[in-house]
N, C-alpha and C positions, 0 to 999 in steps of 0.2 A: 570451640576450644582449639587452641594452637599449641603444639609442643615441638621442640627440636628433638628428634627421636633417634637418629643414627648419625654418627660422624662419617665423613668420607673415608677416613682411614680404616674403619671397620669393614666397610664395603670392599675396599681394595684388598684388604687382607684375605677376605673370603674368596675373592676372585683368584688370587694368586695360588690359593690352595686347591684349585680344581684339579682333579685327577684326569688323566687321559682316558678316553673311552672309545669304543668302536661305534661308528656311526651306522644308523639304519639306512637302508635303501628305501626311500619313501618319497611322497610328494614334496614339493619344495618347502611347504610350511609345516609338514609333519616333523616331529622331533627327530633330530639327527641321532640323538642318544636318548634312550628311555629305560629307566629302572623302575621296577615295581617291587617294593620290599627289598630283599637281598638278591633279586634276580634281574639280570639285564634282559630286556626284551629285544630281540633282533629280527623277528619276523612275525607274521600273523600266526595266532594260535589261541588255544583254550588251556586254562590252568585251574587247578584247585589249590586252595591255601590250607596249610596244616596249622595245628594249634601252636607249633613252634615258629610260625611265620615263614616257613619254607613253601616252595611251589612244587606241585607234581602235576603230571599231565592230566588234563581233563578232556571233555568232549562237548559237542554242541548241546547235548542234553544234560550235561553234568559239569558245571564249571562255576568258579567264583570270579575269574578274571578272563576277559576276552579282549584281544587287540586285533583290529582289522588291518593293521599294517600301514594305515594311511592317516594316523593322527587321532583315532577315536578309540578310547579305552572304556570297556563296559565292566562295571563292578556289580556282581550279583550276590548280595549277602556276604561280601568279602570282609576278612579281617587282615589288614596289612600292617606289618611292623617294619619300620626302618631301623636305622642305627641310633646310637646314643651320642655320637659326636661327628664332627665333620671329617674325621679321619676314616670312618667306615665307608661303606659303599656310598656313592656320591652324596657328600654332605649329610649322611645319615638320614636322608629323606625317605619317607614312606613311599612317595612317588616323586621321581625326578625326571624332568623333560628338558632337553637342551637343544638349541638350534644347531644347524650346520653352519659352517663359516659363511658369513655374508648373507644368510637367510633369516627369515622370520621363523618363530616357533609358535605353533598353535596346537594346543592339546584340548581335546574334548573328552570329558568323563561323563558317561551315562550311568545313572544309578538305578538299580533294581533292588527293592527291599532295603534292609538296614545294613549299612556298611560302616566300618571303622578303620581309620588310618592313624598310626602313631609314628613318631620318629623325632630326630633332632629338628628337622623340618617335617611338617606333615606332608604338604605338597609343595614342590619347588619347581616353577617353570622359569627357565633361565635363557635369555638371549645374549648374555655376556659371557664370552669364552675366556678371553684374557685381554690384557691391555692392547695387544696388537691384533687380536682375532676376535671379531664380534659378529653377532647377528644384528638384526634391526629390531623388529617388534616382537613382544612377548604377549601371548594371549592364552587365557585359560577359560574354558566354558564348562560349567557343571550343569547337567540337565537331569530331571527326574522322570522316571517312567513308573507307573503304577505306585504312586506315592513314595518314590524312592527317597532315601534320606542318607545323610553322611555326617558322622562325627569325626573330626580331624583335629589332632592336637600335636604340638611340637614343643620340645623343651626350648626351642629358639623361636620359631614362628609356626602358627598353624598352617596358613596358606601364604606362600611367598611368590609373587610374580614380579620379575625384574626384566626390563628391556635391555637391549644392547645400545644401538645408536638411536633408536626410535621410541615407539610408544609402548606402554604397558597397560593391560586391561584384564579384568576379571568379570565374567558374566555368569549369573546364576539364573536358570530358567526352570520354573515350576518344580523346584527341589527344596527340601528342608535341609539346610546346612548349618552345622554347629562347628565353629572353628575357634580354637583357643591356644594360648601359650601357657605352659606350666612354669615358665621362667619367673623367678621371684624378683629379679632385678628390673629396673625401669629400662625403657628403650626397646622393648619387644612388643609383639602384638599378635592377636588372634589372626588378623589378616593384614598383610602388607603388600601394597601395589607400588612399585618403585621404578623410576627411570635410573639407569646405571650411571656410573662415573664417566662412561664413554658417550653418553647421549649428546646429541648436537641439535641445533636449531631450537624448536619449540615443542618438546614432547608432550603428548597427551597421556595423562594418568587417570584411568577411569575404573569405576566399579558400578555394575548395573545388576539390579535384582528385578527380574521380570516374572512375577508370580512366585509363590512359595515364600521362603524366609531365609535370612542369614542372621544367625546369632554369633557375634564375635566377642570373645572375652579376652581381656588383657591380663588375666591372672591376678597376682597379688598387687603389682604396681605398674603393669604395662598398659598398652592401649588396646581397645577393641579393634579399631581399624586405623591403619597408618597409610597416608599418602606421602611418599618421599621423593624429592628431587635429589638424585644421588650425585649430580654434577652441578657445580656452581658456575660452570662455564657456558651453560645454555643461555640463549638470549631471553627466553621466557618459558614458562611451563604452565599448563592448565590441569586442574584436578576437578573431577566431577563424580558425584554419587547420584545415580538415577534409580528411582523406584517406580515400577509400573505394575499393572494388573493385580492390585490389592496386595502387593508384597510388603513384608515387614523386615526392616533392618534393625537389629537390636544390639546396641553396644552399651547396655546399662552397666556392664562391668568393664570400665576402661575408657569409654567414650571414643570420639573420633579426633585424630590429630592430622595436621597438614603443615609441612614445613616449606611449602612453596611460597611464592611471593603474593599469591592471592588466596582468599578463603575458598573453602569447598563450596561448589555450586550444587545445591540439591534440587533436582528437577523431577517432574512427574508428567506423564501424559494424562489424558482425561480420566483414566481409571485410577491412577494415583497409587500411593502407598504410605507407609508409616516409617519414620526414622527416629530411633531413640539415640540421641547423642548424650551419653551418660544417663542420668536419671530423668532427663527431660525429653519427651517425645513430641513429634510434630506430624500432623496429618497433611499430606500433599495430594491435591486433587480430590476426586471422589472415591472413597474407599468403603467397601463392604468386607467385613472380616471373614476370612476363609478358614481361619484356625483360631483356637483359643488364645486370648491375650489377657494377661493380668497386669494391672497397674498396682504396684506395691505401695506400701506406706512410705511417705516421703518422696514419691515419684509423681510426675505430672505428665499429662498429654494435652497438647494444645491443638485446637482446630481453628486455623486462621481464616481470614476473609477469603472467600472463594473456594474453600475446601469443605468436604462433608464426610461424616463417618456414620455408617450403619453398623450398630453393634452386632446385629444378626444373631443375638442370643449367645455370643461367644466372648463377651467382655465381662471381666471381674474388676471392679474398681475399688481398691482400698486406698487410693491416693487422691489426686485431684484432676478433674477434666476441666480445662479452660476453653470456653467457646467464645472466640473473639467475634466482634461485629462482622457480619457477613458469613460467618461459619455456621454449619448445620450439624446437629447431632440427632440421629434417628435411632429409635429402639431403646431398650432398657439399659441404662448405664450403671445405676446404683451408685452408692458412695456420694462424694461431694462433686457436684457439677456447678461450676461458676460461669455465668454468662456475662459477656461484656454488655454495657448499657445499650439499649435500643429504644429509640423514641417512638412511642405509639401515638401520642397526641402532641402536636406542635403548639407553642404559644401563639395566640391570635392577636391581631391588631385591635387596639382599643380606642374608642372615641368617647370622650367624656367632657362634661362641662367643667370649666375651671372651678376648683374647690372640691370636686367630688373625688372619690377613690377610683383607682384603676388597678386591676388585678391581672397578672400574667401567670399562666399555669402550664407546666410541662408534665406529661405522663411518660414514664420510662420503665422498661422491664430490666431486670438484672438484680444482682445481690450486692450488698455492702456498698451502696451508692453514696457518693458525695455530690452536692450541688453547689454551683457558684453562678449567681446571676451577674451579668455584665451589661453595661450601657455604652452606647455610642452616640455622640452628638454630631458626627461628621459623615453621616450616611454609610456607616459600616467600615470606614477606612481604618479606624482604630477603636479598640475596646478597652474599657476600664472595669475592674471588679467593683461590685457594689458591696461595701463593707457590711458584714453580718447577714447578708441575704444568701443563706445556704440551705434553703428548703425548696421543695418542688413548686411552691407558689410564692410569688413576689407581689406584694400589695403596696401601692403608693397611697398613703393615707389621705393626703391633700395634694391635688394636682395644681400646678401653676402654669401660667401662659408660657414661661420660659422652658417648660418641658415639652412644648409642642414640637413634634417631629423627631423626638428622641427615640432611638431603637433599643430594644431589650432582647437579650438572648440568655440561654442557660447552658453552661458547660457541665456535663455529668460524666463522672468517671468512677471506676473501681480499679482493682489491681490487674484487671484483664485488658481494659481499654478505656477510651474516652470518646464521647460523642458531643457534638455541639448542635444545639437546636437552631431552627430557623430564626431569623430576626423578626420581631414584631414591633410595629410602629405605634407610638402613642400620639393620638391627635387630641389636642386640648382646644376646646372652643370657649370663647369668652362668655361670661354670664350675660345673657341678654338684658338690656336695660330698656325702659319704656319712658316716654316723655311725660312731663307734667306741664300742662298749659294753664295759665291763670287768666281769667277774664273778670271784668267788673262792669257795673252798670253806669260807669262814668262819674260816680260820686265819691270816689276814693281809689286807693291803690291796694294791690294784694300780691303776695308772693309766697312761694313754697320754699321749704328748707333745702330742696334740691330741685333742679330743673329736669333731671332724669334719674332713674334708680332701678335696680333689679327688683324682681318680685320678692315680697316679704319685708321690704324696707319700711320703717315707720316714718311717715312724712308729716311735718308740722306746717300748718298754714297760719299766715299772719295777714290781717286786714287793717288798713289805716284810712279812716274816712276823711273826706274833705271837710273844711270848716262849715259848720251848720248841719253836718250829717253825722250819723252814728252807724256802726256796723249792725246789720240785722241778721243775716243768715248766709250760709253757703248753699249753693245749688250745684248738683252734680250734672254737668252737661253731658259727659260721656265717661265710661270707665266702670260703671256699676260698683261704686264704693260706698261705704258708710262712714261719714265723718262724725267723730265723737271727740268732744273737747278740743276742737280745732286740729285733730290728727286723724290720719287714716293709714291703713296698711296697703302698700303698693301692690296692685294686681299684676297679672301677666298681660298687660295691655296698656296702651296710652290712656291718659286721664286728662280731662278738661274740667276745671272747677271755676265757678263764677261766684264772685263776692257781691252780695246785694246790700246796699246801704239805704237808710231811711232818713228823711229830714227830721232834724231835731224839733221837738215841740217847744212852744213858748215858755214852758215851765223850766227849762234849763238844759244843760249839756248831758251827754251820755258817754259812758266809757267806751272807747273805740272798739273793744273786742267783746263786748257783752252781748249776749243773746237778748236783744231788747224785747220788752213787752209793751212797747209804746202803742198807743191807739191813735197816734197822730195821722197815720196814713189811712185815708178813707177807702182805698181800693184793695185792702188786704182783708181776707175773709177767714172765718173760723172753720177748723176741721174738728168735728166732735167725734171722739171715740167712746165706746161703751165703757162704763166704769165697773161693770160686774161680770167681766168675761171669766168663764170657768174653763179649766182644763187646757189653758194656753194663754198666750199674750199677744197683743197687737201694738205696734209702734208706727208713728207717722212722721215723716220728714218732708218738708217743714211742718210746724204746727199751725202756721197761717200761710196763706198764699194768695197771690194776685191771680186774676183771671188769666188763663193760658199757661200758668206755671205747671211744671210736672211734679206731682206729689208721689212719694214712694210709701207704700204700706208694707210693713214686714210682719208676717204672722209666724208664731213659733208654737207648735202643739207641745203639750206635755208628753212624757213617755207613755206609750200605749194609746195615744190619741192621734187623730188626723184632722185636717181642716175639713169642716162640713159645709160651711156657707160663708161667703164673703161678698158684701155688696156695699156700694157707696151711693147715697141718695142726695140730690140737690135740694134746695129749700122748697121746691114744689113737689118733692116726693118722687121725682123721676130717677131711675137708676142710671148711673154713669157707666161708660165702658171701662173695663179693667184690662190691662195688659199683663200677662203672666211672664215674669222675667226669670222664673226658676228659683229654687232654693228658698221658697216662701216669700219672695218679693213680687209685688204687684205695683203698677203705676197707673195713674189717671191724670187727665188734664183738668185743672181747676176751673170751674165755671164762675160766673159772676154771682156771688152770694155764698152763704155758708153751706157746708155739706155735713152729712152724718154717715158714720161708718157702722155697719152691722156685721158681726162675726160670731161664729159658733164652731165648736169642735165636737167630734164624735169619737167613741171608742173604736179602736182598730179590731175588726173581727178576726178571730183565729181561723186562718185559712189552712185547711187540711187537704192534702192531695188525696183524691179518691179515684184512682185509676183502676179500671177493671183488669188491665194487663200487668199490674204490679202486685204480685202476691205479697202478703204481709211478711212472709218468711224469706223473701228473695234477698240475695246478698246485697242488692242495690236499693232495697226499699227505703232504708233510712236516708240514703243519698238523694233519692228522688224527692222525698219529703223536704229535705233541706234546701235543694235548689229551687223547689216550687215556692216554699215559704219566703225565701229571700229574693224572689224575683229574678233569679238567674236563668231559669228555664221554665217553660210552660209545657202543657200537654200538646199533643198533636190534634186532640179534640177535647171536648168537655169530659170524656170518660176514658181516654187512652193516652198513654205516655209514649208508646212504641219504643221500648227499651233496646230492641235489637236493631233498630234503624241506625245508619251511620250519621255522623255529624259532618257538617260542611265547614269549609274555611271561613265563609262569611258568618255562619252561626257563632263560631268560637270568637271571631273578632268582635262581634256584637256583645257577647257575654262579657268579655274582658273590658270592653268600653263601658258597659253598665257598671262593672265593678270599680272602674276608675271614676265614676260620677258623671258619665256621659259628657265629657268635656267637648267644647267647640273649639276647633283649631283652624288656623288659616294655613292651609297646605295645598299646594297644587298637586292634584291627583289626576293621573291620566291613564286609567285602565279602561280598555275598550269594553269590558264586560261589567263595568260598574257605572251605571247612570245615576245622576244626582237625585232622582226621585225614588230610588230604591230604599227600602226600610233599613238596609245595612250600609248605606253610602257613607254616612257620617262616621260610623264605626270603622269602616275600612280606611277612611281618610285619617282618622286618629291613629289607628294601628300602624299605618304606613309611616306617618310622620314621626312616631316614637321608635321606629325600627323594630317593632314587635313582630311584624310579619311583612313580607314584601311580595311583589308579583313574581311571575315566572321568568321575567326578562324578555318576554316576547310581546309585551304590551297588554297582557291579560293578568288578572288576579286569580282566576280560578274559583269564582265565588261558590259554585255548586259542587266543587270537587270534594270527595270525602277526605277528611284529614286523618293522617296516620298517627299512631301513638307517639312516635318520636317527634312529629311536627307539633302536636299538642303540647308535649313536654317543653319543646323549645319556646313556644309562645308563652307558656306560663313562666318559664325561666326568665325570659326577657322582660315580661310584665313585672315580675318580682324585683328584678334589678332596677327598672324604671321607677318603681314605687319605693325604692330605697330599702327593701327587705334584705335581711342577711341570708345570702345563698352560699356561704362558705362551707356548709355541711357537705357539699358535693366534692370539695377539693380532695378529700381523702377517702371518698367512697369507692370501693372496688366492685366493679360489675363484671369482672372476668369470670366469675363462677357461673354466669348464665351461659348456657350452651350456644345460644345464637347471638352472642355479643358481637361477633364479627360482622353481622348484618346491620349494626348501628352505623348510620352515616357519620363520617368524620366530624362534620360541623355540629352534629347533635350529641356527641359524646359528653361534653361538660353538662349539658342540660339533662341527659339521662342519668348521669352520676348524681346530680343534685336531686332529681325527681325520686330516685331510689333511696338516696340518703335521707331525704326529708319525709319519706313515706307517702309521697303523692302517687307514686307507682310502686306496686309490690310485686309485679311480675306474675306470670302464669306458671306456677310450679318452678321449673328450672329454666324457663325462657322469659324473654322480655317482649317478644313479638313486636319489635320496633316498627316494622313495615305494615303491621296489621291496621286495618281501618278502625277508627275509634267509634264504638257504638254510643248511643245516647246514655245507656246505663253506665258505661265506663266513664264517659265525660262527666256525668253527675257525680260519680264517686271521686274522680280526680279533683273536681271543683270543690267538693265538700272537704276533702283532706287538705287541699290548699288553703281554703278559707279558715279552717280550724287551726291550721298551723300559723297563718300570718295575719288573719283579719283581726 
């Protein structure tokens, strides 16, 4: 706040009205003239004040005023009354101190007990004598002893410090000072520190409060504190207000004004202080309240970056406390406390396959927050707002290759401050495509509707026989596909298909794409399947085959049944070798001659876990039964489950691999502690390739290491994402109520939010125990909850 508060003419008029006085004989900086009330002090002495404001002689043991003769005045429960106009004893001041010609003036006032000063000026320290006779610097220091306090008021100014040719300063040390003006007109102040009309060079105008407090009131329309440059002829002037040692400067009535060419510089040492400029206060440095402070309705106190406030049980808040980013509030504040936004979880980089969704999330503390997501396509050189994306989470529904490398960030703000998240990069990988190779037996041509395609694409096959031949069948050379009506669905691997043609019989031509039933070929043999199969079905492809052809048998049990027996016999009754391809598919090599297939199905027996260490009423009993029945976990022996043993990283990787269907992946895995012949090797290979779990970065996977609860949650979370499950429930889940939330690793926060939000983890009372090792009982419970939620 800046105000023009005094004209030079008023200052000059006051100076011309100065009355001649008798100078003291003292040190060079001690006042040359000193008045206390209506009494001029000319030498060292003790005085008592009367109710009428007069002085009478006192003693060392009984006094209200003591002057040491060298610039220090002690007030001990004193009541001092000055005049009511400038025409009375110098300027009507309660205390008036003036320099000797050419000298500085320094007055120190020591306070004992409660003291009161009134006058036209309350206290006036003056280094300006006249236009032709001046001192240099003017300095007033007020110190407190034994909780000394002072109330000083003036109908003109409460405290007025004016330099001569030099600097003006007011210092308050460990004292409680209330200074006010009772003037109803504007232009007056509770405290005024001023360089005079005769100042030269670059005067310094300063006010320092070191411990204690200064409450400066401007009355009806004046200022609380004024800093005034009384001469416009100076080359420059500096003004400063300094608070230290937990001091409070309060100008809620009137504020702070400065008519110099620069704004007030408010500084603080490490202990700091509080300054109220009008209704708005600011904390500087680190402050612990030493006395009661009340923030009234409509008032505010701001704690900026790098500052802290300890309320120390002395704060009453009926207004608003604003804690900016980097500021700290300790202790009970009450009322409305508004925090600037602070990011607790940064958005993380996303790598997705083209066409999939990508989600970026930021977690922020603070009130009344607004969000705005931005994107950059030039590596962060410029940013553009994304229209409509004003939530904590931003989801790209369908990613495209032109989004690859784009960066995203979120700007979060409230009325206190603004914070910008880290940039997170989106990496989009192209949908993998696999080749389709067509072969023939030389008696025609064949082609596919596409030469390459991504997984899931429907491929149509066309065969054209040469003259004299007709199309007979398709043979799958590689790729493990099933061709139906000349079509198949593209798997996640390369495919080779062979078109086989047969010579036309003498009876006529055949349609080129028909599945022929000709008997013209003498080297194709029958494959007989049973006609009375119960509780399941069996299919054979092809239905006839030449010697050496690969024949595929597909068996499908009915619900509640399993394959009991499958055998293929040649025409001599000998059993042929079968190769199990998984998913109910088996292959054999066609011999010379017809073959016969035998198949039967049997009921699936109800497997019930019966472990001696799993009581029926145990909290995990149902979960143990579930994972056992569904083949997710087995016992540690025929009769024990060992619920309190910990689970290992390789065990969890294997369980998730089984849940995914035990896929076979082509992925280079180089973990020193995972050899290819281990039971968990393929599971670790798959989990690593999918990004569900990685190694330690030192070449090892940590196969036997116990897995923590947060690591298990992360693996389940990533597994759910890879399976395409909806994990958005974690975006708005608040886990801050758990007392140990700070021990959750940063990378695991989204997973733990999801696990709690989806009910996979319910916590242990008021804790999450994220670093606790996962027992087999806990793993069973988490797997059951996960499966019931998503399976």
